[in-house]
C-alpha positions, 0 to 999 in steps of 0.5 A: 248193464252192459256186456263187458270184454271177457277178461284173461283174469276173471276167465281164469277165475271161472274155470278154477270155481268150476273144476272145485265144485266139480271136484267137490261133487265128485267126491261127495259122490264118493264119499257118500254112504247110504243109511242102513236100514234093517227090516226084524220081524218079531215071531216073536223075536229078532236078530241081526246084525250091525258092525260086527255085532248081533242084536237081538230083539224080543217082544215081551207083552206089550215090551220090545226089549233090544239089546244093546250092542258093544261100543256107544250106541243109542236108540231113539225114535221120532214118534212122541208117544213112544218112550224108550228107555234105557237099562244097563244092556238093553233098551226098552220101549212100551208099545200102545198099538200094534202097529209096526213100528221104526226106530233110529239106532246111532253109533255116538262114536262114529255117527252112523245111523241105522232105521230098524223098522220092527213088524209085529 
């Protein structure tokens, strides 16, 4: 490809694109909010705060019972062996072993995701 003379129009296009890209990266950096992570040590219960709600988690035998906060929340696990059962006022997770587990608490109204690590 032969070298061509840089025209004013092409130069303006390059400057505008660079300005847009820099603005987008700065905006994304300023608007970024780190995902919250909570650690909860079950001995036999623990309490943690999420979005002005106090959530209590209790270890009952081989079951983990987590209170539902006010609002539209969902508790999930990436581990397919863990089944999260939703009750009216709580979630119940049947534990197959005494290993630490990580669950994801998601606010469905604001798309806010919080990772919760339960230490057994």
